[in-house]
Structures are given as C-alpha cells and as structure tokens.
N, C-alpha and C positions, 0 to 999 in steps of 0.2 A: 643368491638369496633364495630362501625357500618361498613358496607361494604365500605362506602365512605371513612372513616378514614383509614381502612385497605389498600385500593387501594392507597390512597394519601401518605401513609407512605412506600410504597413498592419501591424497587430499580428499578423495571420496569417502574413505573410511573415517577420517577426522570429521568430515561433514556429517556423516551418519551418526557419529557419537554426539556431535553438537545437537542435532535434531533430537536424538534420544534423550538428551538432557533437558528437553523442553525448551530448547533454544536459549539456554541460560548459562552454559559453561563456556566462558570465553577462551579457556585454554584450547579446547577443540576448535573453536572458530578461528583463532590465531593460527593453529596448525594447518587448517584447511586453506587459509589465505596464503600462508607461507609456502605451502607445497604445490599450490595450483599454478599451472602455466597460464590459465585463463581465469583471472580473478573475477571477471564479470559473472562467472557462474556462482561465485560465493558471496559477492557483495549484497545481493538481495536478502540473503539470510543474515548478514551482518546488520543490515537495516532493521530487520525484525528484532535482532538482539538489542540494538540501541533503543528501539521503541519499547520493548519489554522492560528494559532498565530505566526508562525515562531519562536517557542520557542525550541531551541535545547536542553536545559537543561531538560525540561519536556519530550521532545521526547525520549531522552536517558533513563530517569527514567521510563517512561511508557513501552518502548520496553523491557527494562531489566526485569521489573516486569512481563510482559506477558510471556516472554521467560522462566522465573523461574517457572511460574505456568503451562505453556503449551508450551514446546519446539517444534520447528518446526520439522515435520517428515522429514526424508531424502529426500523424493520426493518433498515436498514443498520447502525445502531448495534449492534443485537443480533447480527447476522451477524458483524460484524468483532470484536465483543467475544468471541464464541465462537471466532473464528480465533485471537485472542490467547491465549485460555484453552487452546488446543490445543497450546501449546508449554511445554516445561520451563523452569525458572528459568535465566536467563542465555542464552536461545536467540538465535540470529540467524535472522531470517525474510527469505528471499529472494523477491523478486517483481519482475515487470516491469510489470504493469498499473497504470494509473491508478486503477482501481476497487478495487485492493487496498492499495496503499501509502498513498494519501491518507487514506482512512477510518481505517486503523490508526494513522497518524501523528496524526490529529485525536484519536482515543481516548486515545492515550498522552500527547500534549503538552497537550491542552486539559482532558481529564477525568482524567488521572493513572492510567489503566489500564495495567498491565504496564510500568512504567518500567524494569524489569530487562531488557527485550528490546531488541535492536538490530535495525535494518532494514538491508537491503542490496539494492541494485538488481542483479538477475540479468542480467549481460551476458556471462558466460562460465562455464566449468565451475567448480564449487565445489571448492576444494582442501582446506579444513579442514571435514570433514563431521561432526565430533564434536558440535557444537551447532546444526547447520544444519537448517532447515526450509524447505519451499517451499510456496507457496500452490497450491491445487488448480488455479487458473486457469493455472498454468505449462504445463499440457498434458502429454500422454503423451510427446511428443518430449523434453522436458527431464527429466521424472520418470524416463523409461525409461533415462536415462543412469546411473541409480543403482540397480543391482539389489538392494541391501540396503534400499531405502526401504520405509517402512511408514506406514500411515494412523494419525493420532493425533487425529482429530476433523475439523477443517476445514483441516488442514495435512498435509503429508507430511514425515516425518522422514527425512532422507537416509540415516542409518545407525543401527544399533541393533536388537537382536533383541527388545526388550521393548515393541514398539509396541502390542500388545494390552493389556498392563498399563498402559502410558502412557495409552492411550485411556480406560480405566476410571478412572484417577486424575484426568484432566482433565475428564471428563464431569460430575463433581460440581460443577464451577464454571461450567458452561454455563447460559445464560439461555434460557428457552423462552417468555417472556411473549408475544412477537409470534405465535409458532406457536399458542399456546393461544387467543389472540384470534381467529385464523383458524378454529380448530376451533369456537369458540363461535358465530361468525357462520354457520358451515355447519350448526349445530344438532347437532354431534357431541359 
C-alpha cells in the first residue's frame, strides 16, 4: 500500500474526518471505531456525538462501552461526581472537553448518578441560560461571555444571583473520600 492509502485507511484519519465534520458525521465515527485496536481512544468522541445528537440510546451504549474498556479511576469518579453535584435539579451542563463529558456521561449512564441532568456540547453561545452550567475547563474566554455567572462548586452557573447559596446547598452532597485518602498518605 502506498502511504496515502495507509493513512486513508487508518482509524486516526477517520477520527480526524469525524472531528472535521463538527463531530456530526457518524460514518467517520463508525469507521474510526471499526478500525481502532483500542476503542477507548474513540469512545469519548462517540459520547460527544451522542450528546450533540441528543441520542440517549447511543449515549448509554457508548458510555457503557467506554467504561467496560477503561473504568473511571476512583479520583476521576469522585471529581466528576462532585461536578454533577454542583448543579441544580434539571440542569443542562455544557462542556467541550473529552475529559469532562465522557466521565460525567459514564457516571450518569452506567452508575445512575444525576439522571435529571442533561449534557450539551458547547459549540456556541448559550441562549437559554436559566438552567445552564458550564464546566470550569471551559476557560475564562467562554465563562467571561456571561457576566452574571457564578461558581457553584465544580461548575459555573451561567445566570442566577444565588450562587453562594447554591454552592452551600450542593456542597453537602460532595464526596471527599479521595482527598481524605491523600491527606492520610501525607500524614495530615
């Protein structure tokens, strides 16, 4: 095979085409999954696809598949559990990063944590800010677009003046087991 044919038939090339489609072309996603020897590299992107398409069936399928191949570490489980606990009932959490949406989807779809929350892929300005939260990893450029935003734990609520009250309310549901383990290891 020529180098061009080899590259064109690789899972990485299919994944690049999928990303180039705005994570909306399932043909490229399926090709990447089919060709990859390590599907755990592709499933986070598949989770993005399911979230973008608002396809709960695919979201559960992809989250379960990723969790079977690469279960969340206790520390990641706890961090993303606390992210989910940082949102009010019926919230919509917006994120872009693979490191945010995939673990939260696994917690929700596999472990049943916060089934009341909906995920959204952040690719433009949020128009309905009433139930909207953004992950801290969105960065100051995105968060800065919402001057009424406030910290609620490990998320930013886009609007609402009661973020301090909300933080106190959510903090009772946070898990600190992993942090306590680190303190014990350090002798503190």
